[in-house]
PDB file of N, CA, C and O in Angstrom:
ATOM      1  N   UNK A   1      38.480  -4.784  14.969  1.00  0.00           N
ATOM      2  CA  UNK A   1      37.486  -5.247  14.133  1.00  0.00           C
ATOM      3  C   UNK A   1      37.880  -4.802  12.677  1.00  0.00           C
ATOM      4  O   UNK A   1      38.260  -3.669  12.382  1.00  0.00           O
ATOM      5  N   UNK A   2      37.727  -5.906  11.773  1.00  0.00           N
ATOM      6  CA  UNK A   2      38.180  -5.513  10.291  1.00  0.00           C
ATOM      7  C   UNK A   2      36.982  -4.792   9.656  1.00  0.00           C
ATOM      8  O   UNK A   2      35.852  -4.766  10.145  1.00  0.00           O
ATOM      9  N   UNK A   3      37.381  -4.176   8.444  1.00  0.00           N
ATOM     10  CA  UNK A   3      36.349  -3.575   7.736  1.00  0.00           C
ATOM     11  C   UNK A   3      35.271  -4.551   7.234  1.00  0.00           C
ATOM     12  O   UNK A   3      34.103  -4.168   7.162  1.00  0.00           O
ATOM     13  N   UNK A   4      35.612  -5.756   6.897  1.00  0.00           N
ATOM     14  CA  UNK A   4      34.621  -6.679   6.494  1.00  0.00           C
ATOM     15  C   UNK A   4      33.692  -7.026   7.580  1.00  0.00           C
ATOM     16  O   UNK A   4      32.498  -7.194   7.336  1.00  0.00           O
ATOM     17  N   UNK A   5      34.214  -7.151   8.860  1.00  0.00           N
ATOM     18  CA  UNK A   5      33.325  -7.420  10.085  1.00  0.00           C
ATOM     19  C   UNK A   5      32.346  -6.280  10.263  1.00  0.00           C
ATOM     20  O   UNK A   5      31.145  -6.449  10.476  1.00  0.00           O
ATOM     21  N   UNK A   6      32.953  -5.093  10.160  1.00  0.00           N
ATOM     22  CA  UNK A   6      32.086  -3.864  10.378  1.00  0.00           C
ATOM     23  C   UNK A   6      30.912  -3.811   9.249  1.00  0.00           C
ATOM     24  O   UNK A   6      29.746  -3.554   9.549  1.00  0.00           O
ATOM     25  N   UNK A   7      31.297  -4.052   8.060  1.00  0.00           N
ATOM     26  CA  UNK A   7      30.272  -4.104   7.019  1.00  0.00           C
ATOM     27  C   UNK A   7      29.216  -5.167   7.261  1.00  0.00           C
ATOM     28  O   UNK A   7      28.026  -4.924   7.060  1.00  0.00           O
ATOM     29  N   UNK A   8      29.655  -6.362   7.698  1.00  0.00           N
ATOM     30  CA  UNK A   8      28.692  -7.407   7.942  1.00  0.00           C
ATOM     31  C   UNK A   8      27.732  -7.059   9.142  1.00  0.00           C
ATOM     32  O   UNK A   8      26.563  -7.445   9.132  1.00  0.00           O
ATOM     33  N   UNK A   9      28.222  -6.371  10.101  1.00  0.00           N
ATOM     34  CA  UNK A   9      27.426  -5.963  11.165  1.00  0.00           C
ATOM     35  C   UNK A   9      26.597  -4.872  10.767  1.00  0.00           C
ATOM     36  O   UNK A   9      25.429  -4.886  11.156  1.00  0.00           O
ATOM     37  N   UNK A  10      27.008  -3.909  10.042  1.00  0.00           N
ATOM     38  CA  UNK A  10      26.164  -2.869   9.431  1.00  0.00           C
ATOM     39  C   UNK A  10      25.011  -3.484   8.625  1.00  0.00           C
ATOM     40  O   UNK A  10      23.852  -3.131   8.842  1.00  0.00           O
ATOM     41  N   UNK A  11      25.314  -4.385   7.714  1.00  0.00           N
ATOM     42  CA  UNK A  11      24.366  -5.004   6.847  1.00  0.00           C
ATOM     43  C   UNK A  11      23.369  -5.756   7.676  1.00  0.00           C
ATOM     44  O   UNK A  11      22.188  -5.706   7.331  1.00  0.00           O
ATOM     45  N   UNK A  12      23.713  -6.440   8.721  1.00  0.00           N
ATOM     46  CA  UNK A  12      22.735  -7.168   9.620  1.00  0.00           C
ATOM     47  C   UNK A  12      21.838  -6.208  10.307  1.00  0.00           C
ATOM     48  O   UNK A  12      20.644  -6.478  10.437  1.00  0.00           O
ATOM     49  N   UNK A  13      22.358  -5.077  10.764  1.00  0.00           N
ATOM     50  CA  UNK A  13      21.598  -4.135  11.451  1.00  0.00           C
ATOM     51  C   UNK A  13      20.564  -3.428  10.499  1.00  0.00           C
ATOM     52  O   UNK A  13      19.440  -3.134  10.906  1.00  0.00           O
ATOM     53  N   UNK A  14      20.966  -3.176   9.277  1.00  0.00           N
ATOM     54  CA  UNK A  14      20.043  -2.590   8.356  1.00  0.00           C
ATOM     55  C   UNK A  14      18.959  -3.615   8.002  1.00  0.00           C
ATOM     56  O   UNK A  14      17.794  -3.252   7.835  1.00  0.00           O
ATOM     57  N   UNK A  15      19.330  -4.865   7.890  1.00  0.00           N
ATOM     58  CA  UNK A  15      18.250  -5.864   7.478  1.00  0.00           C
ATOM     59  C   UNK A  15      17.232  -5.962   8.513  1.00  0.00           C
ATOM     60  O   UNK A  15      16.084  -6.241   8.168  1.00  0.00           O
ATOM     61  N   UNK A  16      17.544  -5.744   9.888  1.00  0.00           N
ATOM     62  CA  UNK A  16      16.553  -5.805  10.924  1.00  0.00           C
ATOM     63  C   UNK A  16      15.600  -4.650  10.808  1.00  0.00           C
ATOM     64  O   UNK A  16      14.502  -4.755  11.355  1.00  0.00           O
ATOM     65  N   UNK A  17      15.904  -3.589  10.167  1.00  0.00           N
ATOM     66  CA  UNK A  17      15.060  -2.452  10.098  1.00  0.00           C
ATOM     67  C   UNK A  17      14.401  -2.176   8.731  1.00  0.00           C
ATOM     68  O   UNK A  17      13.807  -1.118   8.524  1.00  0.00           O
ATOM     69  N   UNK A  18      14.517  -3.173   7.777  1.00  0.00           N
ATOM     70  CA  UNK A  18      13.937  -3.022   6.489  1.00  0.00           C
ATOM     71  C   UNK A  18      12.793  -4.033   6.420  1.00  0.00           C
ATOM     72  O   UNK A  18      12.875  -5.209   6.772  1.00  0.00           O
ATOM     73  N   UNK A  19      11.734  -3.434   5.929  1.00  0.00           N
ATOM     74  CA  UNK A  19      10.536  -4.294   5.637  1.00  0.00           C
ATOM     75  C   UNK A  19      10.675  -5.074   4.399  1.00  0.00           C
ATOM     76  O   UNK A  19      11.235  -4.566   3.426  1.00  0.00           O
ATOM     77  N   UNK A  20      10.195  -6.302   4.361  1.00  0.00           N
ATOM     78  CA  UNK A  20      10.345  -7.001   3.029  1.00  0.00           C
ATOM     79  C   UNK A  20       9.412  -6.388   2.047  1.00  0.00           C
ATOM     80  O   UNK A  20       8.368  -5.849   2.417  1.00  0.00           O
ATOM     81  N   UNK A  21       9.779  -6.463   0.776  1.00  0.00           N
ATOM     82  CA  UNK A  21       9.095  -5.840  -0.338  1.00  0.00           C
ATOM     83  C   UNK A  21       8.041  -6.937  -0.799  1.00  0.00           C
ATOM     84  O   UNK A  21       8.367  -8.057  -1.194  1.00  0.00           O
ATOM     85  N   UNK A  22       6.746  -6.477  -0.700  1.00  0.00           N
ATOM     86  CA  UNK A  22       5.750  -7.287  -1.274  1.00  0.00           C
ATOM     87  C   UNK A  22       5.370  -6.975  -2.674  1.00  0.00           C
ATOM     88  O   UNK A  22       5.109  -5.819  -3.008  1.00  0.00           O
ATOM     89  N   UNK A  23       5.330  -8.007  -3.530  1.00  0.00           N
ATOM     90  CA  UNK A  23       5.011  -7.664  -5.001  1.00  0.00           C
ATOM     91  C   UNK A  23       3.696  -6.998  -5.180  1.00  0.00           C
ATOM     92  O   UNK A  23       2.735  -7.436  -4.547  1.00  0.00           O
ATOM     93  N   UNK A  24       3.553  -5.972  -5.988  1.00  0.00           N
ATOM     94  CA  UNK A  24       2.316  -5.365  -6.271  1.00  0.00           C
ATOM     95  C   UNK A  24       1.213  -6.297  -6.684  1.00  0.00           C
ATOM     96  O   UNK A  24       0.038  -6.005  -6.462  1.00  0.00           O
ATOM     97  N   UNK A  25       1.570  -7.428  -7.287  1.00  0.00           N
ATOM     98  CA  UNK A  25       0.502  -8.381  -7.745  1.00  0.00           C
ATOM     99  C   UNK A  25      -0.239  -8.931  -6.627  1.00  0.00           C
ATOM    100  O   UNK A  25      -1.370  -9.376  -6.823  1.00  0.00           O
ATOM    101  N   UNK A  26       0.326  -8.946  -5.387  1.00  0.00           N
ATOM    102  CA  UNK A  26      -0.361  -9.578  -4.263  1.00  0.00           C
ATOM    103  C   UNK A  26      -0.488  -8.573  -3.086  1.00  0.00           C
ATOM    104  O   UNK A  26      -1.093  -8.936  -2.078  1.00  0.00           O
ATOM    105  N   UNK A  27       0.012  -7.413  -3.155  1.00  0.00           N
ATOM    106  CA  UNK A  27       0.009  -6.448  -2.111  1.00  0.00           C
ATOM    107  C   UNK A  27      -1.362  -5.901  -1.803  1.00  0.00           C
ATOM    108  O   UNK A  27      -2.130  -5.701  -2.744  1.00  0.00           O
ATOM    109  N   UNK A  28      -1.735  -5.642  -0.564  1.00  0.00           N
ATOM    110  CA  UNK A  28      -3.022  -5.119  -0.104  1.00  0.00           C
ATOM    111  C   UNK A  28      -2.693  -3.629   0.360  1.00  0.00           C
ATOM    112  O   UNK A  28      -1.787  -3.462   1.176  1.00  0.00           O
ATOM    113  N   UNK A  29      -3.344  -2.644  -0.096  1.00  0.00           N
ATOM    114  CA  UNK A  29      -3.173  -1.296   0.330  1.00  0.00           C
ATOM    115  C   UNK A  29      -4.363  -0.844   1.202  1.00  0.00           C
ATOM    116  O   UNK A  29      -5.520  -1.211   0.996  1.00  0.00           O
ATOM    117  N   UNK A  30      -3.987  -0.036   2.172  1.00  0.00           N
ATOM    118  CA  UNK A  30      -5.026   0.626   3.012  1.00  0.00           C
ATOM    119  C   UNK A  30      -5.229   2.028   2.446  1.00  0.00           C
ATOM    120  O   UNK A  30      -4.560   2.454   1.504  1.00  0.00           O
ATOM    121  N   UNK A  31      -6.186   2.724   3.063  1.00  0.00           N
ATOM    122  CA  UNK A  31      -6.518   4.033   2.509  1.00  0.00           C
ATOM    123  C   UNK A  31      -5.275   4.969   2.544  1.00  0.00           C
ATOM    124  O   UNK A  31      -5.014   5.666   1.564  1.00  0.00           O
ATOM    125  N   UNK A  32      -4.542   4.990   3.619  1.00  0.00           N
ATOM    126  CA  UNK A  32      -3.356   5.750   3.755  1.00  0.00           C
ATOM    127  C   UNK A  32      -2.282   5.511   2.611  1.00  0.00           C
ATOM    128  O   UNK A  32      -1.707   6.432   2.031  1.00  0.00           O
ATOM    129  N   UNK A  33      -2.091   4.230   2.370  1.00  0.00           N
ATOM    130  CA  UNK A  33      -1.194   3.913   1.221  1.00  0.00           C
ATOM    131  C   UNK A  33      -1.732   4.376  -0.140  1.00  0.00           C
ATOM    132  O   UNK A  33      -0.983   4.904  -0.963  1.00  0.00           O
ATOM    133  N   UNK A  34      -3.019   4.175  -0.364  1.00  0.00           N
ATOM    134  CA  UNK A  34      -3.619   4.679  -1.573  1.00  0.00           C
ATOM    135  C   UNK A  34      -3.500   6.118  -1.639  1.00  0.00           C
ATOM    136  O   UNK A  34      -3.107   6.636  -2.684  1.00  0.00           O
ATOM    137  N   UNK A  35      -3.803   6.823  -0.620  1.00  0.00           N
ATOM    138  CA  UNK A  35      -3.640   8.303  -0.605  1.00  0.00           C
ATOM    139  C   UNK A  35      -2.248   8.747  -0.901  1.00  0.00           C
ATOM    140  O   UNK A  35      -2.089   9.711  -1.650  1.00  0.00           O
ATOM    141  N   UNK A  36      -1.263   8.151  -0.400  1.00  0.00           N
ATOM    142  CA  UNK A  36       0.163   8.491  -0.680  1.00  0.00           C
ATOM    143  C   UNK A  36       0.421   8.230  -2.152  1.00  0.00           C
ATOM    144  O   UNK A  36       1.080   9.048  -2.793  1.00  0.00           O
ATOM    145  N   UNK A  37      -0.069   7.123  -2.728  1.00  0.00           N
ATOM    146  CA  UNK A  37       0.160   6.834  -4.124  1.00  0.00           C
ATOM    147  C   UNK A  37      -0.551   7.817  -5.010  1.00  0.00           C
ATOM    148  O   UNK A  37      -0.014   8.139  -6.070  1.00  0.00           O
ATOM    149  N   UNK A  38      -1.696   8.315  -4.670  1.00  0.00           N
ATOM    150  CA  UNK A  38      -2.417   9.278  -5.421  1.00  0.00           C
ATOM    151  C   UNK A  38      -2.090  10.712  -5.146  1.00  0.00           C
ATOM    152  O   UNK A  38      -2.550  11.624  -5.834  1.00  0.00           O
ATOM    153  N   UNK A  39      -1.262  10.903  -4.098  1.00  0.00           N
ATOM    154  CA  UNK A  39      -0.931  12.193  -3.667  1.00  0.00           C
ATOM    155  C   UNK A  39      -2.139  13.040  -3.311  1.00  0.00           C
ATOM    156  O   UNK A  39      -2.317  14.184  -3.729  1.00  0.00           O
ATOM    157  N   UNK A  40      -2.947  12.382  -2.510  1.00  0.00           N
ATOM    158  CA  UNK A  40      -4.196  13.060  -1.939  1.00  0.00           C
ATOM    159  C   UNK A  40      -4.266  12.796  -0.459  1.00  0.00           C
ATOM    160  O   UNK A  40      -3.550  11.956   0.086  1.00  0.00           O
ATOM    161  N   UNK A  41      -5.154  13.543   0.180  1.00  0.00           N
ATOM    162  CA  UNK A  41      -5.327  13.397   1.616  1.00  0.00           C
ATOM    163  C   UNK A  41      -6.189  12.047   1.810  1.00  0.00           C
ATOM    164  O   UNK A  41      -7.086  11.716   1.035  1.00  0.00           O
ATOM    165  N   UNK A  42      -5.814  11.344   2.899  1.00  0.00           N
ATOM    166  CA  UNK A  42      -6.631  10.073   3.139  1.00  0.00           C
ATOM    167  C   UNK A  42      -8.051  10.313   3.248  1.00  0.00           C
ATOM    168  O   UNK A  42      -8.822   9.455   2.819  1.00  0.00           O
ATOM    169  N   UNK A  43      -8.510  11.421   3.794  1.00  0.00           N
ATOM    170  CA  UNK A  43      -9.941  11.640   4.008  1.00  0.00           C
ATOM    171  C   UNK A  43     -10.609  11.837   2.566  1.00  0.00           C
ATOM    172  O   UNK A  43     -11.726  11.375   2.334  1.00  0.00           O
ATOM    173  N   UNK A  44      -9.910  12.510   1.656  1.00  0.00           N
ATOM    174  CA  UNK A  44     -10.395  12.686   0.289  1.00  0.00           C
ATOM    175  C   UNK A  44     -10.595  11.328  -0.325  1.00  0.00           C
ATOM    176  O   UNK A  44     -11.651  11.059  -0.897  1.00  0.00           O
ATOM    177  N   UNK A  45      -9.593  10.453  -0.221  1.00  0.00           N
ATOM    178  CA  UNK A  45      -9.709   9.107  -0.809  1.00  0.00           C
ATOM    179  C   UNK A  45     -10.893   8.366  -0.211  1.00  0.00           C
ATOM    180  O   UNK A  45     -11.718   7.808  -0.935  1.00  0.00           O
ATOM    181  N   UNK A  46     -10.974   8.364   1.138  1.00  0.00           N
ATOM    182  CA  UNK A  46     -12.036   7.614   1.906  1.00  0.00           C
ATOM    183  C   UNK A  46     -13.439   8.120   1.460  1.00  0.00           C
ATOM    184  O   UNK A  46     -14.330   7.341   1.122  1.00  0.00           O
ATOM    185  N   UNK A  47     -13.580   9.485   1.479  1.00  0.00           N
ATOM    186  CA  UNK A  47     -14.919  10.042   1.289  1.00  0.00           C
ATOM    187  C   UNK A  47     -15.270  10.349  -0.199  1.00  0.00           C
ATOM    188  O   UNK A  47     -16.458  10.411  -0.516  1.00  0.00           O
ATOM    189  N   UNK A  48     -14.358  10.531  -1.061  1.00  0.00           N
ATOM    190  CA  UNK A  48     -14.661  10.911  -2.393  1.00  0.00           C
ATOM    191  C   UNK A  48     -14.266   9.920  -3.569  1.00  0.00           C
ATOM    192  O   UNK A  48     -14.788  10.006  -4.680  1.00  0.00           O
ATOM    193  N   UNK A  49     -13.363   9.028  -3.263  1.00  0.00           N
ATOM    194  CA  UNK A  49     -12.933   8.184  -4.208  1.00  0.00           C
ATOM    195  C   UNK A  49     -13.317   6.725  -4.011  1.00  0.00           C
ATOM    196  O   UNK A  49     -13.800   6.066  -4.931  1.00  0.00           O
ATOM    197  N   UNK A  50     -13.092   6.226  -2.781  1.00  0.00           N
ATOM    198  CA  UNK A  50     -13.347   4.775  -2.487  1.00  0.00           C
ATOM    199  C   UNK A  50     -14.878   4.439  -2.524  1.00  0.00           C
ATOM    200  O   UNK A  50     -15.284   3.283  -2.636  1.00  0.00           O
ATOM    201  N   UNK A  51     -15.626   5.437  -2.430  1.00  0.00           N
ATOM    202  CA  UNK A  51     -17.082   5.240  -2.518  1.00  0.00           C
ATOM    203  C   UNK A  51     -17.643   5.234  -3.938  1.00  0.00           C
ATOM    204  O   UNK A  51     -18.822   4.944  -4.146  1.00  0.00           O
ATOM    205  N   UNK A  52     -16.823   5.543  -4.876  1.00  0.00           N
ATOM    206  CA  UNK A  52     -17.200   5.571  -6.292  1.00  0.00           C
ATOM    207  C   UNK A  52     -17.554   4.110  -6.778  1.00  0.00           C
ATOM    208  O   UNK A  52     -16.877   3.162  -6.380  1.00  0.00           O
ATOM    209  N   UNK A  53     -18.544   3.944  -7.581  1.00  0.00           N
ATOM    210  CA  UNK A  53     -18.969   2.561  -8.009  1.00  0.00           C
ATOM    211  C   UNK A  53     -17.756   1.923  -8.832  1.00  0.00           C
ATOM    212  O   UNK A  53     -17.546   0.710  -8.837  1.00  0.00           O
ATOM    213  N   UNK A  54     -17.043   2.772  -9.467  1.00  0.00           N
ATOM    214  CA  UNK A  54     -15.884   2.191 -10.263  1.00  0.00           C
ATOM    215  C   UNK A  54     -14.667   1.863  -9.576  1.00  0.00           C
ATOM    216  O   UNK A  54     -13.764   1.247 -10.142  1.00  0.00           O
ATOM    217  N   UNK A  55     -14.588   2.315  -8.168  1.00  0.00           N
ATOM    218  CA  UNK A  55     -13.375   2.118  -7.497  1.00  0.00           C
ATOM    219  C   UNK A  55     -13.313   0.603  -7.075  1.00  0.00           C
ATOM    220  O   UNK A  55     -14.356  -0.022  -6.882  1.00  0.00           O
ATOM    221  N   UNK A  56     -12.176   0.070  -6.946  1.00  0.00           N
ATOM    222  CA  UNK A  56     -12.082  -1.443  -6.718  1.00  0.00           C
ATOM    223  C   UNK A  56     -12.743  -1.714  -5.350  1.00  0.00           C
ATOM    224  O   UNK A  56     -12.744  -0.891  -4.435  1.00  0.00           O
ATOM    225  N   UNK A  57     -13.304  -2.933  -5.290  1.00  0.00           N
ATOM    226  CA  UNK A  57     -14.113  -3.407  -4.097  1.00  0.00           C
ATOM    227  C   UNK A  57     -13.131  -3.675  -2.953  1.00  0.00           C
ATOM    228  O   UNK A  57     -12.030  -4.174  -3.187  1.00  0.00           O
ATOM    229  N   UNK A  58     -13.519  -3.352  -1.739  1.00  0.00           N
ATOM    230  CA  UNK A  58     -12.664  -3.589  -0.556  1.00  0.00           C
ATOM    231  C   UNK A  58     -12.617  -5.084  -0.167  1.00  0.00           C
ATOM    232  O   UNK A  58     -13.500  -5.891  -0.457  1.00  0.00           O
ATOM    233  N   UNK A  59     -11.550  -5.350   0.485  1.00  0.00           N
ATOM    234  CA  UNK A  59     -11.338  -6.664   1.083  1.00  0.00           C
ATOM    235  C   UNK A  59     -11.348  -6.274   2.620  1.00  0.00           C
ATOM    236  O   UNK A  59     -10.599  -5.438   3.125  1.00  0.00           O
ATOM    237  N   UNK A  60     -12.271  -6.981   3.253  1.00  0.00           N
ATOM    238  CA  UNK A  60     -12.496  -6.747   4.717  1.00  0.00           C
ATOM    239  C   UNK A  60     -12.149  -8.087   5.482  1.00  0.00           C
ATOM    240  O   UNK A  60     -12.881  -9.076   5.447  1.00  0.00           O
ATOM    241  N   UNK A  61     -11.005  -8.018   6.149  1.00  0.00           N
ATOM    242  CA  UNK A  61     -10.605  -9.275   6.898  1.00  0.00           C
ATOM    243  C   UNK A  61     -11.182  -9.239   8.228  1.00  0.00           C
ATOM    244  O   UNK A  61     -11.359  -8.161   8.796  1.00  0.00           O
ATOM    245  N   UNK A  62     -11.500 -10.401   8.787  1.00  0.00           N
ATOM    246  CA  UNK A  62     -12.203 -10.422  10.186  1.00  0.00           C
ATOM    247  C   UNK A  62     -11.198 -10.005  11.234  1.00  0.00           C
ATOM    248  O   UNK A  62     -10.009 -10.308  11.137  1.00  0.00           O
ATOM    249  N   UNK A  63     -11.692  -9.312  12.228  1.00  0.00           N
ATOM    250  CA  UNK A  63     -10.884  -9.015  13.353  1.00  0.00           C
ATOM    251  C   UNK A  63     -11.600  -9.391  14.720  1.00  0.00           C
ATOM    252  O   UNK A  63     -12.805  -9.637  14.776  1.00  0.00           O
ATOM    253  N   UNK A  64     -10.816  -9.413  15.730  1.00  0.00           N
ATOM    254  CA  UNK A  64     -11.355  -9.882  17.045  1.00  0.00           C
ATOM    255  C   UNK A  64     -12.486  -8.965  17.526  1.00  0.00           C
ATOM    256  O   UNK A  64     -13.497  -9.436  18.048  1.00  0.00           O
ATOM    257  N   UNK A  65     -12.302  -7.622  17.341  1.00  0.00           N
ATOM    258  CA  UNK A  65     -13.307  -6.733  17.823  1.00  0.00           C
ATOM    259  C   UNK A  65     -14.427  -6.438  16.807  1.00  0.00           C
ATOM    260  O   UNK A  65     -15.354  -5.696  17.130  1.00  0.00           O
ATOM    261  N   UNK A  66     -14.363  -7.000  15.594  1.00  0.00           N
ATOM    262  CA  UNK A  66     -15.431  -6.868  14.676  1.00  0.00           C
ATOM    263  C   UNK A  66     -15.213  -5.584  13.788  1.00  0.00           C
ATOM    264  O   UNK A  66     -15.913  -5.462  12.783  1.00  0.00           O
ATOM    265  N   UNK A  67     -14.336  -4.677  14.086  1.00  0.00           N
ATOM    266  CA  UNK A  67     -14.115  -3.536  13.295  1.00  0.00           C
ATOM    267  C   UNK A  67     -13.062  -3.790  12.163  1.00  0.00           C
ATOM    268  O   UNK A  67     -11.897  -4.095  12.418  1.00  0.00           O
ATOM    269  N   UNK A  68     -13.516  -3.654  10.990  1.00  0.00           N
ATOM    270  CA  UNK A  68     -12.590  -3.945   9.910  1.00  0.00           C
ATOM    271  C   UNK A  68     -12.194  -2.680   9.186  1.00  0.00           C
ATOM    272  O   UNK A  68     -12.967  -1.725   9.107  1.00  0.00           O
ATOM    273  N   UNK A  69     -11.022  -2.679   8.673  1.00  0.00           N
ATOM    274  CA  UNK A  69     -10.430  -1.615   7.930  1.00  0.00           C
ATOM    275  C   UNK A  69     -10.257  -2.138   6.488  1.00  0.00           C
ATOM    276  O   UNK A  69      -9.595  -3.142   6.225  1.00  0.00           O
ATOM    277  N   UNK A  70     -10.927  -1.352   5.534  1.00  0.00           N
ATOM    278  CA  UNK A  70     -10.830  -1.955   4.087  1.00  0.00           C
ATOM    279  C   UNK A  70      -9.445  -1.890   3.642  1.00  0.00           C
ATOM    280  O   UNK A  70      -8.652  -0.993   3.930  1.00  0.00           O
ATOM    281  N   UNK A  71      -9.205  -2.962   2.881  1.00  0.00           N
ATOM    282  CA  UNK A  71      -7.860  -3.104   2.125  1.00  0.00           C
ATOM    283  C   UNK A  71      -8.220  -3.267   0.673  1.00  0.00           C
ATOM    284  O   UNK A  71      -9.309  -3.756   0.370  1.00  0.00           O
ATOM    285  N   UNK A  72      -7.357  -2.879  -0.235  1.00  0.00           N
ATOM    286  CA  UNK A  72      -7.617  -2.953  -1.609  1.00  0.00           C
ATOM    287  C   UNK A  72      -6.438  -3.502  -2.328  1.00  0.00           C
ATOM    288  O   UNK A  72      -5.308  -3.156  -1.983  1.00  0.00           O
ATOM    289  N   UNK A  73      -6.638  -4.371  -3.348  1.00  0.00           N
ATOM    290  CA  UNK A  73      -5.503  -4.979  -4.125  1.00  0.00           C
ATOM    291  C   UNK A  73      -4.793  -3.761  -4.872  1.00  0.00           C
ATOM    292  O   UNK A  73      -5.412  -2.981  -5.595  1.00  0.00           O
ATOM    293  N   UNK A  74      -3.533  -3.692  -4.636  1.00  0.00           N
ATOM    294  CA  UNK A  74      -2.711  -2.619  -5.238  1.00  0.00           C
ATOM    295  C   UNK A  74      -2.871  -2.625  -6.797  1.00  0.00           C
ATOM    296  O   UNK A  74      -3.067  -1.556  -7.376  1.00  0.00           O
ATOM    297  N   UNK A  75      -2.800  -3.706  -7.434  1.00  0.00           N
ATOM    298  CA  UNK A  75      -2.883  -3.758  -8.891  1.00  0.00           C
ATOM    299  C   UNK A  75      -4.247  -3.230  -9.362  1.00  0.00           C
ATOM    300  O   UNK A  75      -4.333  -2.595 -10.414  1.00  0.00           O
ATOM    301  N   UNK A  76      -5.319  -3.491  -8.583  1.00  0.00           N
ATOM    302  CA  UNK A  76      -6.596  -2.904  -8.934  1.00  0.00           C
ATOM    303  C   UNK A  76      -6.666  -1.435  -8.895  1.00  0.00           C
ATOM    304  O   UNK A  76      -7.155  -0.771  -9.809  1.00  0.00           O
ATOM    305  N   UNK A  77      -6.157  -0.933  -7.799  1.00  0.00           N
ATOM    306  CA  UNK A  77      -6.046   0.519  -7.576  1.00  0.00           C
ATOM    307  C   UNK A  77      -5.276   1.252  -8.629  1.00  0.00           C
ATOM    308  O   UNK A  77      -5.674   2.322  -9.091  1.00  0.00           O
ATOM    309  N   UNK A  78      -4.090   0.622  -9.029  1.00  0.00           N
ATOM    310  CA  UNK A  78      -3.297   1.135 -10.083  1.00  0.00           C
ATOM    311  C   UNK A  78      -4.059   1.105 -11.409  1.00  0.00           C
ATOM    312  O   UNK A  78      -4.022   2.092 -12.144  1.00  0.00           O
ATOM    313  N   UNK A  79      -4.743   0.019 -11.740  1.00  0.00           N
ATOM    314  CA  UNK A  79      -5.502  -0.112 -12.957  1.00  0.00           C
ATOM    315  C   UNK A  79      -6.545   0.930 -13.056  1.00  0.00           C
ATOM    316  O   UNK A  79      -6.751   1.545 -14.103  1.00  0.00           O
ATOM    317  N   UNK A  80      -7.242   1.140 -11.893  1.00  0.00           N
ATOM    318  CA  UNK A  80      -8.391   2.109 -11.802  1.00  0.00           C
ATOM    319  C   UNK A  80      -7.823   3.496 -12.136  1.00  0.00           C
ATOM    320  O   UNK A  80      -8.392   4.244 -12.932  1.00  0.00           O
ATOM    321  N   UNK A  81      -6.614   3.836 -11.466  1.00  0.00           N
ATOM    322  CA  UNK A  81      -6.102   5.141 -11.671  1.00  0.00           C
ATOM    323  C   UNK A  81      -5.707   5.352 -13.192  1.00  0.00           C
ATOM    324  O   UNK A  81      -5.984   6.403 -13.771  1.00  0.00           O
ATOM    325  N   UNK A  82      -5.084   4.363 -13.775  1.00  0.00           N
ATOM    326  CA  UNK A  82      -4.715   4.463 -15.109  1.00  0.00           C
ATOM    327  C   UNK A  82      -5.825   4.668 -16.091  1.00  0.00           C
ATOM    328  O   UNK A  82      -5.609   5.170 -17.193  1.00  0.00           O
ATOM    329  N   UNK A  83      -7.046   4.271 -15.686  1.00  0.00           N
ATOM    330  CA  UNK A  83      -8.216   4.566 -16.414  1.00  0.00           C
ATOM    331  C   UNK A  83      -8.628   6.020 -16.625  1.00  0.00           C
ATOM    332  O   UNK A  83      -9.460   6.371 -17.462  1.00  0.00           O
ATOM    333  N   UNK A  84      -7.985   6.826 -15.804  1.00  0.00           N
ATOM    334  CA  UNK A  84      -8.191   8.339 -15.870  1.00  0.00           C
ATOM    335  C   UNK A  84      -7.132   8.983 -16.670  1.00  0.00           C
ATOM    336  O   UNK A  84      -7.103  10.212 -16.728  1.00  0.00           O
ATOM    337  N   UNK A  85      -6.249   8.255 -17.300  1.00  0.00           N
ATOM    338  CA  UNK A  85      -5.255   8.905 -18.141  1.00  0.00           C
ATOM    339  C   UNK A  85      -5.890   9.659 -19.341  1.00  0.00           C
ATOM    340  O   UNK A  85      -6.814   9.142 -19.969  1.00  0.00           O
ATOM    341  N   UNK A  86      -5.419  10.820 -19.642  1.00  0.00           N
ATOM    342  CA  UNK A  86      -5.872  11.484 -20.884  1.00  0.00           C
ATOM    343  C   UNK A  86      -5.808  10.692 -22.008  1.00  0.00           C
ATOM    344  O   UNK A  86      -4.830   9.960 -22.163  1.00  0.00           O
ATOM    345  N   UNK A  87      -6.767  10.728 -22.881  1.00  0.00           N
ATOM    346  CA  UNK A  87      -6.824   9.937 -24.132  1.00  0.00           C
ATOM    347  C   UNK A  87      -6.085  10.651 -25.326  1.00  0.00           C
ATOM    348  O   UNK A  87      -5.837  10.013 -26.350  1.00  0.00           O
ATOM    349  N   UNK A  88      -5.756  11.892 -25.202  1.00  0.00           N
ATOM    350  CA  UNK A  88      -5.141  12.612 -26.405  1.00  0.00           C
ATOM    351  C   UNK A  88      -3.692  12.224 -26.454  1.00  0.00           C
ATOM    352  O   UNK A  88      -2.963  12.672 -27.339  1.00  0.00           O
TER     353      UNK A  88
END
């Protein structure tokens, strides 16, 4: 097997294990992703931040069993976060 063939095979194998990147302008984040972005515990985000009136409104997609998990537009969460930047 040539080096070029090996590189092609490695590239194909890596592509199978890589998630496509979704642009922030359309991405939806769950509580765990928001928590990672904010460097906070998911429970803190769920119980102390997501319930604030100023926090972006949730998107709740229908499911077969009726239990929905809130999703939030990434750009809205980022904008909300930036609103807490020090003004000095």
